[in-house]
Structures are given as structure tokens and as C-alpha cells.
All heavy atoms as an XYZ file, in Angstrom:
990
protein
N       0.807     -1.189     -0.013
C       0.001      0.007      0.012
C       0.858      1.261      0.013
O       0.602      2.195     -0.719
C      -0.930     -0.002      1.206
C      -1.850      1.188      1.265
S      -3.006      1.329     -0.116
C      -4.202      0.125      0.328
N       1.942      1.232      0.803
C       2.839      2.395      0.841
C       3.420      2.700     -0.524
O       3.428      3.857     -0.963
C       3.978      2.155      1.858
C       4.983      3.284      1.992
C       4.328      4.547      2.540
C       6.125      2.844      2.947
N       3.884      1.674     -1.208
C       4.447      1.876     -2.543
C       3.401      2.437     -3.528
O       3.722      3.338     -4.320
C       5.030      0.568     -3.069
N       2.174      1.961     -3.450
C       1.139      2.449     -4.333
C       0.784      3.912     -4.076
O       0.605      4.695     -4.990
C      -0.115      1.589     -4.197
C      -0.006      0.194     -4.778
C      -1.264     -0.582     -4.545
C      -1.163     -2.010     -5.064
N      -2.373     -2.775     -4.842
N       0.717      4.270     -2.790
C       0.396      5.658     -2.448
C       1.521      6.586     -2.835
O       1.294      7.667     -3.359
C       0.065      5.767     -0.947
C      -1.298      5.108     -0.676
C       0.072      7.206     -0.459
C      -1.710      5.056      0.798
N       2.778      6.159     -2.629
C       3.916      6.968     -3.054
C       3.943      7.129     -4.560
O       4.231      8.204     -5.095
C       5.220      6.347     -2.561
C       5.462      6.610     -1.094
C       6.854      6.090     -0.698
C       7.213      6.558      0.685
N       8.571      6.230      1.051
N       3.625      6.048     -5.316
C       3.609      6.101     -6.758
C       2.545      7.068     -7.267
O       2.686      7.644     -8.361
C       3.377      4.699     -7.339
N       1.516      7.299     -6.485
C       0.470      8.229     -6.830
C       0.863      9.670     -6.501
O       0.052     10.598     -6.709
C      -0.846      7.857     -6.127
N       2.063      9.834     -5.923
C       2.547     11.194     -5.666
C       2.378     11.713     -4.249
O       2.650     12.879     -3.998
N       1.978     10.853     -3.316
C       1.801     11.288     -1.942
C       3.046     10.998     -1.119
O       3.710      9.980     -1.338
C       0.611     10.558     -1.316
C      -0.704     10.925     -1.918
C      -1.301     10.088     -2.866
C      -1.352     12.110     -1.596
C      -2.513     10.418     -3.454
C      -2.567     12.434     -2.187
C      -3.130     11.589     -3.109
N       3.388     11.903     -0.224
C       4.494     11.694      0.704
C       3.933     10.891      1.884
O       3.249     11.436      2.743
C       5.062     13.031      1.173
C       6.241     12.861      2.081
O       6.921     11.814      2.017
O       6.526     13.780      2.879
N       4.181      9.585      1.885
C       3.614      8.715      2.889
C       4.711      7.983      3.635
O       5.854      7.889      3.158
C       2.683      7.708      2.220
N       4.367      7.480      4.792
C       5.326      6.690      5.604
C       4.544      5.690      6.439
O       3.303      5.764      6.495
C       6.151      7.585      6.508
C       5.372      8.542      7.365
C       5.009      8.196      8.651
C       5.005      9.797      6.892
C       4.270      9.031      9.447
C       4.282     10.653      7.693
C       3.912     10.262      8.966
N       5.245      4.749      7.043
C       4.571      3.740      7.880
C       5.025      3.912      9.329
O       6.144      4.365      9.613
C       4.919      2.319      7.452
O       6.333      2.095      7.531
C       4.468      2.018      6.049
N       4.105      3.575     10.203
C       4.430      3.450     11.621
C       3.825      2.157     12.122
O       2.834      1.647     11.557
C       3.839      4.624     12.464
O       2.456      4.725     12.268
C       4.481      5.945     12.073
N       4.400      1.594     13.175
C       3.868      0.377     13.768
C       3.113      0.754     15.038
O       3.662      1.396     15.916
C       4.967     -0.632     14.070
C       4.433     -1.977     14.534
C       5.500     -3.003     14.680
C       4.879     -4.314     15.106
N       5.879     -5.338     15.353
N       1.889      0.339     15.124
C       1.036      0.586     16.276
C       0.522     -0.757     16.774
O      -0.277     -1.398     16.096
C      -0.155      1.532     15.912
C      -0.996      1.792     17.149
C       0.369      2.838     15.326
N       1.014     -1.161     17.930
C       0.669     -2.484     18.420
C       1.209     -3.542     17.445
O       2.367     -3.514     17.120
N       0.320     -4.423     16.971
C       0.714     -5.477     16.050
C       0.449     -5.063     14.588
O       0.647     -5.882     13.701
C      -0.064     -6.772     16.345
C       0.344     -7.400     17.677
O       1.489     -7.130     18.110
O      -0.447     -8.124     18.233
N       0.007     -3.825     14.385
C      -0.364     -3.415     13.024
C       0.590     -2.334     12.488
O       1.151     -1.580     13.254
C      -1.774     -2.803     13.054
C      -2.878     -3.714     13.560
C      -4.203     -2.965     13.623
C      -3.041     -4.950     12.685
N       0.728     -2.315     11.157
C       1.447     -1.249     10.499
C       0.419     -0.280      9.910
O      -0.581     -0.710      9.297
C       2.349     -1.797      9.408
C       3.550     -2.508      9.961
C       3.500     -3.888     10.203
C       4.704     -1.815     10.262
C       4.597     -4.545     10.745
C       5.820     -2.456     10.808
C       5.730     -3.812     11.016
O       6.843     -4.441     11.550
N       0.666      0.997     10.081
C      -0.225      2.040      9.622
C       0.477      2.821      8.520
O       1.618      3.218      8.677
C      -0.610      2.954     10.794
C      -1.391      4.145     10.464
C      -1.809      4.940     11.701
C      -0.649      5.597     12.362
N      -1.022      6.483     13.457
N      -0.196      3.023      7.375
C       0.341      3.878      6.335
C      -0.282      5.258      6.545
O      -1.505      5.421      6.650
C      -0.060      3.340      4.923
C       0.419      4.304      3.840
C       0.539      1.966      4.721
N       0.598      6.256      6.647
C       0.124      7.619      6.964
C       0.554      8.582      5.889
O       1.686      8.547      5.409
C       0.690      8.048      8.303
C       0.205      9.409      8.768
C       0.617      9.726     10.177
O       0.874      8.848     10.986
N       0.719     11.005     10.475
N      -0.372      9.451      5.497
C      -0.072     10.543      4.574
C      -0.237     11.836      5.365
O      -1.347     12.240      5.665
C      -1.025     10.528      3.357
C      -0.777     11.733      2.473
C      -0.931      9.249      2.614
N       0.889     12.421      5.743
C       0.842     13.711      6.433
C       0.480     13.645      7.910
O       0.091     12.611      8.428
N       0.672     14.777      8.551
C       0.266     15.002      9.934
C      -0.024     16.487     10.055
O       0.814     17.313      9.664
C       1.380     14.571     10.880
N      -1.162     16.854     10.530
C      -1.589     18.219     10.480
C      -2.092     18.725     11.823
O      -2.695     17.969     12.602
C      -2.734     18.397      9.458
C      -2.344     17.870      8.100
C      -2.591     16.535      7.741
C      -1.723     18.708      7.185
C      -2.217     16.070      6.492
C      -1.335     18.224      5.935
C      -1.595     16.893      5.604
O      -1.224     16.422      4.391
N      -1.820     19.988     12.110
C      -2.300     20.590     13.372
C      -3.731     21.087     13.190
O      -4.458     21.236     14.159
C      -1.410     21.757     13.772
C      -0.058     21.330     14.231
C       0.740     22.513     14.789
N       2.075     22.126     15.101
C       2.451     21.620     16.235
N       1.591     21.415     17.206
N       3.712     21.291     16.463
N      -4.138     21.382     11.940
C      -5.486     21.919     11.661
C      -6.334     20.845     10.977
O      -5.895     20.226     10.007
C      -5.378     23.137     10.771
C      -4.601     24.279     11.384
C      -4.349     25.417     10.427
O      -5.157     25.571      9.455
O      -3.366     26.137     10.610
N      -7.522     20.625     11.512
C      -8.399     19.584     10.971
C      -8.794     19.849      9.517
O      -8.896     18.904      8.735
C      -9.681     19.424     11.839
C     -10.523     18.264     11.334
C     -11.547     17.794     12.329
O     -11.499     18.172     13.491
N     -12.405     16.937     11.893
N      -8.969     21.119      9.128
C      -9.340     21.413      7.748
C      -8.248     20.919      6.781
O      -8.565     20.402      5.703
C      -9.617     22.889      7.535
O      -8.499     23.659      7.972
C     -10.843     23.367      8.272
N      -6.975     21.086      7.159
C      -5.870     20.627      6.285
C      -5.900     19.081      6.238
O      -5.638     18.508      5.163
C      -4.528     21.113      6.813
C      -4.361     22.604      6.598
C      -2.993     23.078      7.058
C      -2.827     24.563      6.829
N      -1.506     25.050      7.262
N      -6.160     18.461      7.329
C      -6.245     16.984      7.372
C      -7.414     16.505      6.481
O      -7.230     15.531      5.715
C      -6.411     16.487      8.780
N      -8.530     17.154      6.591
C      -9.700     16.763      5.758
C      -9.412     16.988      4.287
O      -9.819     16.180      3.439
C     -10.945     17.553      6.181
C     -11.417     17.217      7.562
C     -11.973     15.808      7.721
O     -12.311     15.142      6.714
O     -12.112     15.353      8.882
N      -8.714     18.073      3.912
C      -8.316     18.321      2.523
C      -7.400     17.225      2.009
O      -7.566     16.740      0.886
C      -7.678     19.689      2.357
C      -8.656     20.832      2.496
O      -9.858     20.649      2.365
N      -8.163     22.023      2.808
N      -6.411     16.816      2.803
C      -5.521     15.729      2.436
C      -6.286     14.441      2.248
O      -6.061     13.684      1.294
C      -4.408     15.555      3.457
N      -7.233     14.144      3.156
C      -8.052     12.967      3.074
C      -8.824     12.962      1.740
O      -8.870     11.927      1.047
C      -9.030     12.895      4.237
C      -9.998     11.724      4.130
C     -11.050     11.812      5.218
C     -12.157     10.813      4.922
N     -13.383     11.153      5.540
N      -9.404     14.099      1.374
C     -10.172     14.191      0.127
C      -9.273     13.905     -1.091
O      -9.682     13.206     -2.015
C     -10.816     15.580      0.019
N      -8.034     14.404     -1.064
C      -7.097     14.161     -2.170
C      -6.746     12.681     -2.267
O      -6.679     12.106     -3.368
C      -5.840     14.982     -2.003
C      -6.058     16.453     -2.204
C      -4.797     17.276     -1.954
O      -3.812     16.751     -1.411
N      -4.847     18.534     -2.317
N      -6.536     12.017     -1.130
C      -6.191     10.602     -1.096
C      -7.379      9.773     -1.586
O      -7.218      8.877     -2.385
C      -5.743     10.153      0.328
C      -5.589      8.643      0.427
C      -4.439     10.861      0.714
N      -8.576     10.126     -1.137
C      -9.786      9.437     -1.588
C      -9.976      9.610     -3.096
O     -10.334      8.668     -3.804
C     -11.034      9.962     -0.846
C     -11.114      9.487      0.577
O     -11.741     10.148      1.411
N     -10.517      8.356      0.906
N      -9.742     10.841     -3.622
C      -9.939     11.147     -5.015
C      -8.971     10.294     -5.882
O      -9.290      9.914     -7.010
C      -9.693     12.630     -5.274
C     -10.002     13.066     -6.679
C      -9.835     14.560     -6.835
C     -10.152     14.978     -8.255
N      -9.993     16.430     -8.433
N      -7.792     10.003     -5.308
C      -6.824      9.162     -6.024
C      -7.170      7.669     -5.938
O      -6.450      6.820     -6.487
C      -5.418      9.390     -5.437
N      -8.277      7.336     -5.241
C      -8.731      5.965     -5.210
C      -8.305      5.141     -4.000
O      -8.456      3.924     -3.980
N      -7.812      5.817     -2.974
C      -7.361      5.111     -1.763
C      -8.326      5.427     -0.613
O      -8.776      6.558     -0.461
C      -5.957      5.560     -1.367
C      -4.909      5.269     -2.377
C      -4.480      6.287     -3.229
C      -4.364      4.003     -2.529
C      -3.508      6.020     -4.199
C      -3.418      3.738     -3.457
C      -2.980      4.753     -4.333
N      -8.600      4.419      0.232
C      -9.425      4.697      1.404
C      -8.599      5.492      2.402
O      -7.391      5.300      2.526
C      -9.749      3.315      1.960
C      -8.640      2.438      1.471
C      -8.211      3.008      0.128
N      -9.234      6.443      3.087
C      -8.499      7.280      4.061
C      -9.429      7.716      5.187
O     -10.641      7.864      4.980
C      -7.904      8.507      3.379
N      -8.868      7.899      6.325
C      -9.584      8.456      7.487
C      -8.695      9.458      8.153
O      -7.453      9.416      8.030
C      -9.988      7.354      8.500
C     -10.948      6.376      7.904
C      -8.767      6.643      9.059
N      -9.293     10.391      8.869
C      -8.565     11.334      9.717
C      -8.634     10.811     11.119
O      -9.692     10.540     11.647
C      -9.163     12.757      9.615
C      -8.480     13.694     10.584
C      -9.021     13.280      8.192
N      -7.449     10.643     11.736
C      -7.389     10.171     13.108
C      -6.835     11.302     13.940
O      -5.729     11.802     13.678
C      -6.461      8.916     13.227
C      -6.366      8.472     14.664
C      -6.993      7.813     12.354
N      -7.600     11.701     14.966
C      -7.130     12.788     15.845
C      -6.448     12.151     17.043
O      -7.004     11.300     17.710
C      -8.297     13.658     16.286
C      -7.859     14.841     17.125
C      -9.016     15.726     17.461
C      -8.520     16.900     18.276
N      -9.582     17.818     18.652
N      -5.204     12.566     17.291
C      -4.481     12.085     18.447
C      -3.869     13.275     19.171
O      -3.627     14.319     18.591
C      -3.338     11.132     18.051
O      -2.421     11.813     17.210
C      -3.858      9.878     17.346
N      -3.624     13.093     20.439
C      -2.879     14.136     21.164
C      -1.403     13.953     20.911
O      -0.941     12.849     20.663
C      -3.174     14.051     22.673
O      -2.529     12.901     23.208
N      -0.660     15.027     20.938
C       0.768     14.930     20.634
C       1.515     14.148     21.701
O       2.519     13.544     21.439
C       1.360     16.344     20.523
C       2.595     16.360     19.663
C       3.003     17.764     19.331
O       2.395     18.730     19.681
N       4.131     17.875     18.630
N       1.014     14.119     22.916
C       1.699     13.408     23.996
C       1.460     11.913     23.960
O       2.299     11.166     24.449
C       1.299     13.960     25.331
C       1.867     15.326     25.604
C       1.609     15.775     27.011
C       2.293     17.109     27.265
N       2.107     17.565     28.599
N       0.351     11.462     23.431
C       0.044     10.017     23.477
C      -0.474      9.560     22.113
O      -1.636      9.359     21.945
C      -0.966      9.730     24.567
N       0.426      9.458     21.146
C       0.005      9.047     19.824
C      -0.036      7.543     19.694
O       0.973      6.880     19.523
C       0.942      9.624     18.742
C       0.809     11.124     18.634
C       1.623     11.644     17.485
O       2.511     10.993     16.970
N       1.339     12.840     17.087
N      -1.238      6.993     19.860
C      -1.497      5.580     19.565
C      -0.783      4.561     20.466
O      -0.783      3.385     20.166
C      -1.160      5.271     18.106
C      -1.979      6.148     17.168
O      -3.130      6.409     17.405
N      -1.345      6.641     16.124
N      -0.145      4.983     21.499
C       0.481      4.049     22.452
C       1.733      3.427     21.943
O       2.163      3.640     20.807
N       2.403      2.664     22.796
C       3.688      2.078     22.432
C       3.541      0.889     21.510
O       2.508      0.263     21.432
C       4.239      1.642     23.783
C       3.032      1.358     24.607
C       1.993      2.358     24.153
N       4.603      0.574     20.795
C       4.642     -0.582     19.931
C       4.740     -1.840     20.803
O       5.418     -1.840     21.827
C       5.861     -0.532     19.006
C       5.861      0.637     18.082
C       7.205      0.874     17.444
O       8.235      0.790     18.097
N       7.211      1.125     16.156
N       4.075     -2.923     20.381
C       4.156     -4.151     21.090
C       5.588     -4.688     21.069
O       6.212     -4.744     20.041
C       3.215     -5.193     20.484
O       1.885     -4.685     20.519
C       3.281     -6.528     21.195
N       6.128     -5.031     22.231
C       7.448     -5.581     22.331
C       8.563     -4.568     22.217
O       9.724     -4.899     22.322
N       8.218     -3.321     22.005
C       9.222     -2.285     21.856
C       9.741     -1.863     23.227
O       8.941     -1.614     24.124
C       8.661     -1.078     21.100
C       9.678      0.023     20.859
C      10.524     -0.034     19.783
C       9.801      1.072     21.749
C      11.486      0.918     19.559
C      10.748      2.056     21.533
C      11.571      1.991     20.450
N      11.041     -1.725     23.373
C      11.626     -1.264     24.611
C      12.245      0.123     24.385
O      13.140      0.255     23.541
C      12.738     -2.250     25.096
C      12.195     -3.589     25.483
C      11.304     -3.518     26.693
O      11.589     -2.848     27.666
N      10.160     -4.234     26.632
N      11.776      1.163     25.101
C      12.390      2.453     24.954
C      13.888      2.389     25.231
O      14.340      1.529     25.965
C      11.671      3.297     26.012
C      10.353      2.604     26.214
C      10.672      1.138     26.063
N      14.607      3.297     24.580
C      16.053      3.366     24.773
C      16.514      4.785     24.640
O      15.799      5.650     24.132
C      16.781      2.439     23.765
C      16.507      2.746     22.315
C      17.333      3.619     21.602
C      15.436      2.178     21.624
C      17.098      3.923     20.283
C      15.201      2.453     20.313
C      16.029      3.342     19.634
O      15.789      3.624     18.324
N      17.762      5.042     25.083
C      18.324      6.403     25.069
C      19.277      6.556     23.899
O      19.982      5.616     23.534
C      19.087      6.697     26.364
C      18.264      6.424     27.576
C      17.711      7.598     28.357
N      18.605      8.693     28.610
C      18.148      9.954     28.642
N      16.895     10.241     28.380
N      18.970     10.960     28.875
N      19.280      7.741     23.319
C      20.201      8.068     22.240
C      20.850      9.410     22.537
O      20.298     10.238     23.285
C      19.529      8.163     20.858
C      18.976      6.802     20.416
C      18.449      9.215     20.794
N      22.043      9.611     21.965
C      22.746     10.873     22.077
C      22.894     11.449     20.668
O      23.244     10.727     19.741
C      24.097     10.681     22.718
C      24.864     11.974     22.969
C      26.155     11.745     23.704
O      26.939     10.864     23.332
N      26.376     12.481     24.773
N      22.629     12.750     20.530
C      22.713     13.417     19.243
C      24.192     13.545     18.854
O      25.013     13.998     19.700
C      22.031     14.810     19.297
C      22.164     15.526     17.973
C      20.562     14.649     19.682
N      24.527     13.210     17.617
C      25.925     13.228     17.158
C      26.194     14.296     16.092
O      27.295     14.298     15.523
C      26.329     11.836     16.595
O      25.458     11.517     15.516
C      26.247     10.783     17.700
N      25.256     15.149     15.820
C      25.451     16.219     14.844
C      25.162     17.545     15.515
O      24.488     17.582     16.551
C      24.557     15.998     13.595
O      24.923     16.957     12.583
C      23.067     16.143     13.925
N      25.668     18.619     14.959
C      25.575     19.953     15.571
C      24.147     20.271     15.997
O      23.893     20.653     17.139
C      26.097     21.032     14.631
O      27.431     20.694     14.217
C      26.075     22.393     15.266
N      23.182     20.107     15.091
C      21.763     20.324     15.416
C      20.919     19.449     14.531
O      21.321     19.112     13.401
C      21.371     21.803     15.280
O      21.568     22.257     13.958
N      19.799     19.058     15.030
C      18.936     18.087     14.357
C      17.482     18.561     14.519
O      17.063     18.877     15.631
C      19.138     16.709     14.972
C      18.405     15.515     14.415
C      18.782     15.272     12.957
C      18.749     14.270     15.240
N      16.736     18.583     13.424
C      15.341     18.975     13.486
C      14.463     17.972     14.229
O      14.655     16.773     14.053
C      14.759     19.151     12.090
C      15.179     20.429     11.420
O      14.922     21.502     11.921
N      15.840     20.311     10.286
N      13.567     18.475     15.038
C      12.505     17.665     15.641
C      11.308     17.872     14.716
O      10.892     19.020     14.471
C      12.171     18.104     17.067
C      11.047     17.276     17.618
C      13.412     17.992     17.965
N      10.773     16.781     14.186
C       9.697     16.862     13.168
C       8.357     16.426     13.759
O       8.283     15.639     14.692
C      10.041     15.981     11.991
C      11.398     16.342     11.349
C      11.167     17.118     10.107
N      12.431     17.479      9.481
C      12.529     18.535      8.710
N      11.488     19.274      8.486
N      13.678     18.835      8.148
N       7.302     16.952     13.163
C       5.919     16.608     13.574
C       5.658     15.137     13.339
O       4.944     14.498     14.115
C       4.948     17.471     12.769
C       3.478     17.320     13.105
C       3.195     17.674     14.556
C       2.662     18.217     12.190
N       6.219     14.538     12.315
C       6.063     13.139     12.006
C       7.360     12.579     11.452
O       8.308     13.338     11.230
N       7.437     11.268     11.231
C       8.685     10.647     10.800
C       8.948     10.824      9.314
O       8.874      9.914      8.524
C       8.462      9.164     11.167
C       6.983      9.003     11.119
C       6.396     10.291     11.554
N       9.264     12.044      8.922
C       9.542     12.394      7.529
C      10.131     13.780      7.464
O       9.713     14.679      8.219
C       8.240     12.362      6.726
O       8.403     12.977      5.472
N      11.083     14.008      6.553
C      11.600     15.354      6.355
C      10.598     16.289      5.748
O      10.766     17.489      5.780
C      12.884     15.311      5.477
O      12.608     14.604      4.270
C      14.067     14.700      6.207
N       9.504     15.731      5.213
C       8.417     16.556      4.694
C       7.535     17.135      5.797
O       6.778     18.034      5.554
C       7.564     15.744      3.717
N       7.649     16.573      6.991
C       6.860     17.079      8.115
C       7.522     18.336      8.673
O       8.733     18.465      8.658
C       6.755     16.003      9.222
C       6.090     14.757      8.765
C       4.634     14.972      8.341
O       3.888     15.639      9.049
N       4.255     14.407      7.219
N       6.736     19.247      9.176
C       7.219     20.489      9.677
C       8.195     20.320     10.864
O       8.100     19.355     11.612
N       9.108     21.281     10.950
C      10.098     21.263     12.066
C       9.471     21.942     13.268
O       8.884     23.016     13.167
C      11.374     21.999     11.643
O      12.250     22.049     12.740
N       9.572     21.273     14.402
C       9.045     21.841     15.668
C      10.129     22.435     16.529
O       9.814     23.004     17.579
C       8.349     20.700     16.426
C       7.171     20.013     15.738
C       6.719     18.810     16.488
C       6.043     20.995     15.553
N      11.377     22.333     16.090
C      12.503     22.850     16.887
C      13.743     22.048     16.587
O      13.803     21.270     15.646
N      14.759     22.200     17.430
C      16.022     21.536     17.249
C      16.483     20.833     18.509
O      16.148     21.277     19.621
C      17.092     22.573     16.858
C      16.924     23.308     15.539
C      17.938     24.441     15.425
C      17.064     22.371     14.363
N      17.271     19.782     18.341
C      18.019     19.167     19.423
C      19.503     19.332     18.994
O      19.793     19.546     17.821
C      17.659     17.686     19.660
C      16.235     17.597     20.160
C      17.841     16.856     18.389
N      20.393     19.255     19.966
C      21.797     19.582     19.697
C      22.760     18.513     20.102
O      22.464     17.657     20.953
C      22.121     20.901     20.443
C      21.189     22.033     20.011
N      21.343     22.727     18.848
C      20.089     22.524     20.626
C      20.377     23.619     18.758
N      19.611     23.529     19.811
N      23.954     18.583     19.523
C      25.015     17.612     19.750
C      25.247     17.406     21.251
O      25.225     18.341     22.036
C      26.321     18.005     19.021
C      27.287     16.821     19.020
C      26.926     19.253     19.662
C      28.445     17.010     18.044
N      25.374     16.125     21.616
C      25.644     15.764     22.997
C      24.407     15.551     23.873
O      24.493     14.956     24.928
N      23.264     16.091     23.453
C      22.034     15.924     24.258
C      21.545     14.499     24.152
O      21.708     13.850     23.103
C      20.959     16.907     23.762
C      21.334     18.350     23.968
C      20.313     19.338     23.428
O      19.427     18.946     22.633
O      20.385     20.528     23.792
N      20.915     14.005     25.194
C      20.397     12.639     25.187
C      18.861     12.675     25.342
O      18.318     13.512     26.042
C      21.009     11.781     26.331
O      20.735     12.405     27.587
C      22.521     11.633     26.144
N      18.231     11.704     24.687
C      16.786     11.607     24.635
C      16.362     10.142     24.698
O      17.085      9.263     24.254
C      16.224     12.243     23.372
C      16.525     13.704     23.304
C      17.681     14.166     22.656
C      15.688     14.629     23.898
C      17.982     15.512     22.646
C      15.997     15.982     23.877
C      17.131     16.427     23.254
O      17.427     17.757     23.227
N      15.147      9.925     25.228
C      14.602      8.576     25.237
C      13.679      8.432     24.025
O      12.815      9.276     23.788
C      13.814      8.318     26.531
O      14.705      8.471     27.637
C      13.168      6.931     26.560
N      13.869      7.352     23.322
C      13.063      7.020     22.115
C      12.007      6.010     22.543
O      12.327      4.950     23.113
C      13.930      6.453     20.978
C      15.040      7.443     20.591
C      13.092      6.046     19.782
C      14.543      8.806     20.116
N      10.730      6.316     22.273
C       9.635      5.458     22.676
C       8.923      4.727     21.536
O       8.042      3.911     21.756
C       8.597      6.222     23.534
C       9.241      6.740     24.830
C       8.005      7.371     22.751
N       9.283      5.090     20.300
C       8.684      4.434     19.129
C       9.615      4.666     17.952
O      10.320      5.676     17.889
C       7.305      5.073     18.834
C       6.520      4.377     17.776
C       5.127      5.000     17.607
O       4.588      5.585     18.534
O       4.554      4.859     16.475
N       9.642      3.717     17.028
C      10.427      3.858     15.809
C       9.508      3.788     14.590
O       8.452      3.177     14.672
C      11.476      2.722     15.703
C      12.513      2.741     16.740
C      13.478      1.571     16.659
O      13.084      0.545     16.030
O      14.564      1.659     17.244
N       9.954      4.416     13.505
C       9.173      4.383     12.276
C      10.100      4.581     11.077
O      11.185      5.167     11.209
C       8.126      5.485     12.293
O       7.359      5.449     11.091
N       9.651      4.115      9.940
C      10.338      4.433      8.678
C       9.661      5.676      8.095
O       8.533      5.963      8.430
C      10.265      3.276      7.675
O       8.865      2.991      7.408
C      10.925      2.046      8.218
N      10.387      6.345      7.209
C       9.811      7.481      6.552
C      10.865      8.183      5.727
O      12.063      7.984      5.910
N      10.441      9.046      4.784
C      11.369      9.721      3.901
C      12.391     10.569      4.659
O      12.074     11.217      5.607
C      10.464     10.614      3.054
C       9.108     10.009      3.141
C       9.040      9.380      4.517
N      13.615     10.508      4.180
C      14.672     11.368      4.725
C      15.562     10.767      5.768
O      16.535     11.399      6.235
N      15.263      9.531      6.203
C      16.114      8.875      7.209
C      15.927      7.367      7.101
O      14.868      6.892      6.642
C      15.717      9.318      8.618
N      16.946      6.640      7.485
C      16.807      5.171      7.501
C      15.809      4.761      8.582
O      15.033      3.833      8.372
C      18.166      4.516      7.789
C      19.149      4.635      6.671
C      20.466      4.019      7.040
C      21.515      4.295      5.994
N      22.832      3.831      6.378
N      15.819      5.487      9.707
C      14.917      5.210     10.820
C      14.657      6.456     11.623
O      15.575      7.266     11.825
C      15.569      4.126     11.723
C      14.651      3.494     12.772
C      13.485      2.764     12.119
C      15.449      2.554     13.672
N      13.431      6.622     12.039
C      13.024      7.760     12.864
C      12.698      7.301     14.256
O      12.245      6.165     14.431
C      11.771      8.422     12.241
C      12.021      9.095     10.952
C      11.930      8.529      9.720
C      12.402     10.435     10.746
N      12.265      9.444      8.755
C      12.546     10.645      9.349
C      12.643     11.501     11.594
C      12.898     11.846      8.808
C      12.997     12.714     11.049
C      13.151     12.897      9.668
N      12.900      8.190     15.243
C      12.580      7.854     16.640
C      11.668      8.922     17.226
O      11.908     10.116     17.037
N      10.651      8.481     17.936
C       9.737      9.392     18.598
C      10.279      9.709     19.973
O      10.616      8.825     20.737
C       8.328      8.783     18.711
C       7.309      9.715     19.313
C       5.945      9.062     19.348
C       4.953      9.978     20.010
N       3.661      9.301     20.113
N      10.349     11.004     20.311
C      10.884     11.436     21.599
C       9.852     11.159     22.696
O       8.636     11.349     22.531
C      11.202     12.939     21.570
C      12.247     13.343     20.520
C      12.387     14.864     20.522
C      13.566     12.674     20.795
N      10.357     10.730     23.843
C       9.522     10.392     24.985
C       8.655     11.561     25.464
O       7.505     11.392     25.855
C      10.408      9.903     26.161
C       9.614      9.549     27.410
C      10.521      9.103     28.517
O      11.558      9.759     28.772
O      10.169      8.106     29.179
N       9.211     12.771     25.384
C       8.471     13.937     25.852
C       7.312     14.326     24.952
O       6.588     15.289     25.249
C       9.414     15.107     26.093
C      10.099     15.571     24.837
O       9.733     15.146     23.744
O      11.065     16.392     24.930
N       7.109     13.599     23.855
C       6.000     13.875     22.970
C       6.200     15.059     22.054
O       5.291     15.479     21.350
N       7.423     15.600     21.997
C       7.663     16.807     21.201
C       7.883     16.520     19.737
O       8.000     17.436     18.958
C       8.833     17.578     21.784
C       8.495     18.199     23.114
C       9.612     19.069     23.621
C       9.220     19.691     24.950
N      10.299     20.421     25.539
N       7.969     15.275     19.319
C       8.099     14.976     17.911
C       9.052     13.834     17.631
O       9.323     12.999     18.490
N       9.567     13.789     16.394
C      10.372     12.716     15.853
C      11.718     13.271     15.426
O      11.825     14.370     14.888
C       9.700     12.113     14.640
C       8.400     11.413     14.956
C       7.184     11.997     15.169
C       8.195     10.013     15.086
N       6.248     11.026     15.419
C       6.831      9.789     15.363
C       9.034      8.903     14.958
C       6.290      8.567     15.505
C       8.486      7.652     15.122
C       7.152      7.463     15.395
N      12.795     12.458     15.606
C      14.116     12.824     15.101
C      14.667     11.673     14.240
O      14.300     10.531     14.427
C      15.125     13.128     16.251
C      15.303     11.947     17.165
C      14.699     14.386     16.990
C      16.427     12.116     18.213
N      15.540     12.054     13.290
C      16.231     11.046     12.502
C      17.237     10.372     13.378
O      18.112     11.002     13.995
C      16.937     11.703     11.327
O      17.844     10.792     10.745
N      17.196      9.024     13.466
C      18.152      8.282     14.293
C      19.478      8.084     13.562
O      20.403      7.578     14.122
C      17.529      6.945     14.684
C      16.289      7.075     15.602
C      15.686      5.729     15.879
C      16.604      7.810     16.908
N      19.562      8.560     12.303
C      20.776      8.471     11.529
C      21.891      9.336     12.166
O      23.075      9.105     11.908
C      20.578      8.930     10.076
C      19.569      8.066      9.325
O      19.155      7.011      9.845
O      19.252      8.467      8.198
N      21.500     10.327     12.952
C      22.434     11.284     13.535
C      22.486     11.132     15.052
O      22.664     12.107     15.761
C      22.054     12.697     13.139
C      22.031     12.860     11.628
C      20.836     12.813     10.924
C      23.210     13.070     10.918
C      20.822     12.906      9.557
C      23.185     13.199      9.533
C      22.003     13.123      8.877
O      21.957     13.244      7.501
N      22.302      9.911     15.517
C      22.384      9.619     16.963
C      23.135      8.339     17.194
O      23.389      7.573     16.237
C      20.964      9.460     17.563
O      20.348      8.310     17.022
C      20.083     10.703     17.293
N      23.514      8.105     18.434
C      24.062      6.823     18.831
C      23.391      6.398     20.127
O      22.966      7.214     20.933
C      25.575      6.895     19.029
C      26.015      7.765     20.188
C      27.536      7.773     20.337
C      27.931      8.638     21.512
N      29.374      8.659     21.709
N      23.192      5.067     20.267
C      22.583      4.540     21.505
C      23.547      4.737     22.660
O      24.758      4.548     22.508
C      22.211      3.082     21.354
C      21.005      2.829     20.486
C      20.580      1.391     20.546
C      19.337      1.164     19.721
N      18.864     -0.212     19.783
N      23.000      5.077     23.804
C      23.827      5.244     25.029
C      23.270      4.403     26.168
O      22.149      3.976     26.137
C      23.945      6.729     25.461
C      24.734      7.490     24.439
C      22.612      7.367     25.711
């Protein structure tokens, strides 16, 4: 499904929620933008729903996933709204800082993304090391 949606021109990524994988197109702070994206996805022939989640508790932890700590290894790294470089930047983390990762996901722009424990967003794990 991810490949088909990407082939249709959408910037999509997957996340694992419990025992299921979810294909996601975008992440929006405004419901009208989310509804517009849903309409575009539906128009392209794909089923879509808008799921409202709080930023602090997005869909719970992955089954069997164990949180771990990472240290940033680059001067500064964007914290993103979702696991993709296409998602808006919410701020920066800096070299030497350590964070707890509570969820992992694939997405454009990184081999692997990690969700920060404090709920502030996602970082590329390509520029971190486990500590």
C-alpha cells in the first residue's frame, strides 16, 4: 500500500502501532488541512480516514518495543511533527544531548526515525548513537 500511495505522488510513511502497521499521509495541526488531504487521497482511489491524536500520546507504544536512550551526534537536528523530512520542524536538538526514544518508524529522509519520549516529535536516528 505504501508503494502504491507513493507512486500516486503522496508523501507517505509507515508506523507500527501495536501489532499493526499504519500507512500515513501527512500530519496536520489543523483539521481542515487533514480533511483536505483525506479528500485528495480518496480522489486518487485510496481509502483514508482522519485520526485525531494528542501529541503526547500518539496511539500508544509498539508491542514488544523497549524504549532506549540516544545521544545526538550532529551539531543540530530537526525535531519533526512526523517521521519524515516533509513534516514540519518543531524545533532543534543539539550535539551531546540525550533523549529517550519510545517508538520507531520508517519515513522519507532517514533510515529510521525515533519518537521522543516527551511527545515533542520525531528525530532522524541516523544522527544519533545509542547510550
